[in-house]
C-alpha positions, 0 to 999 in steps of 0.5 A, a space after each residue: 678239617 678246621 679252617 687255619 687261623 691266619 696271618 694273611 689278613 685280607 690278602 686279595 691273593 688268596 681269594 677265593 677260599 682254598 683249595 685252589 690249583 696253581 698252574 705251573 708255568 700254564 697249561 702246557 699240554 698243547 703250548 709252550 711253557 711259562 707264555 702267554 698261551 700256556 696262561 691263556 689256557 689255565 685261565 680259560 679252565 677257570 684257574 685263578 692262580 698261575 705259577 711263573 718264574 722271571 730272570 732279568 734280561 739284558 736291557 733290565 726287564 724282567 722276563 718269564 723263563 724258568 731257565 736261566 737259559 735258550 738251551 731246553 726250550 729254544 736250542 740256543 746256549 745263550 743266557 737269558 740275560 745276556 739278550 734284550 727283551 725285544 731279543 727275547 720277544 723274537 724267538 720263537 718257542 712254538 705255537 707262535 708262541 715267544 718269550 714274554 714279560 713279567 709286564 706283558 703277563 699281567 697286563 694280559 690277565 689283569 684278574 689271575 694272580 702270579 705266583 712269582 719265583 724270582 730267579 736271579 738276582 737280576 730279576 729283583 728291580 725289574 721284578 718290582 718295577 714290573 708290579 708296581 707299574 701295574 699295580 698288582 702287589 695284591 695280586 702276585 706272591 713272591 717267592 724264591 728258593 733264595 731268601 735273600 732274593 725274595 726279601 730283596 723283592 717283598 720289602 719294596 712292595 709293602 703288604 705282598 703275599 709271600 712264601 717261604 724260602 729254602 731254607 726256612 722250609 726244611 726248618 719249617 718242615 722240621 717243626 712241623 713234625 716235632 712234638 711241641 713245635 708249633 712255637 718255633 715253627 711261628 717264629 720260622 714262619 713269622 712274615 711268610 703267608 704260605 709254604 710251597 714244597 714238593 711231598 718230601 724234603 730231605 727225607 721229611 714228609 711234607 704232608 702228614 696231619 701232623 705237618 699239615 695241621 702245625 701249618 695251618 695253626 702258624 697261619 699259613 695256607 699249604 701249597 705242594 708241588 709238582 703234583 699231577 696225577 689224581 690220586 695224589 691230588 685227591 689224598 692231599 685235598 682229603 688232608 687239608 691241603 690248601 693249594 695244588 702246584 701242578 702241570 695238570 691244571 685241566 686235571 686238578 680244576 676237575 678233581 676241585 669241582 668234582 669235590 664242590 
C-alpha cells in the first residue's frame, strides 16, 4: 500500500515509522491501568507510544486518570478534582501503585511518546505546564472528545501533534466515505495530524479501503481503538492502518514483529 502523503513533517511523535502500537492506559494485565507500573510493562515490551488520560486535581496538577472519580478503581465515591495531588498519590490502586501525575509519567519514561486525552477543563492549564516543564512537546499528541479542550491545549504548545475531536471525527468519516470527498476531508482535518477512531461511528465503518486511503491522501495517520484480538489487528494492518490502540500491547507487539 502506498505510504501516506502527510502534513506531519518531521514531528518526532510520529517516529519510529508505522505501524505503531499505542498501549491503551499502559499494559494493565498485571498492573492497575494508567499507573507507572502499567506504562513500564508496556515499555518493557518495546512499545514506543502509550495512550493515557488526564484530569485536574484540586491543587491544579494534571493527574493520570481515565475516570472523573475514584469509584471504579479505588472504591471511593469522590471526584479526582476534589482531592489534591498529594492525596491522590497516597490512594492505593493495587500492585503497590497509586495515582500518578502527568509530570511523573513524562519524567519516568523520557523516551516514550504519550497520546494524552484531555478529559476535563481542569486539566488544560496543568497539562500544558507539565508538558512545558518536561520539554516534552515533541513527544506528545493531544486529543480530546471536546474540540474546545483540545484546541485550548494545542494553542499553547506550538508544534504539538494532535488528533481530530468528536465532531470533526463524524464529519471526517462521512467525507472519507463520499465519492469526491477529499477536498472536504482536507478542510475538516486542517491542523490535525492523526485520526483516532473506533471501528465505526454512527454506523459508518472507519476502516474500509476507501476511508483509509482518503485519510492518507489528506495527510494524516489512522489509529483505531480499542483493538484487542490478533485477527482484527492483522486485518487492519493489511488495510494500511498506522496505529493500533490496544489493551493488549503484548499481542499487538507480537503481531507487528511477525509482520516485519
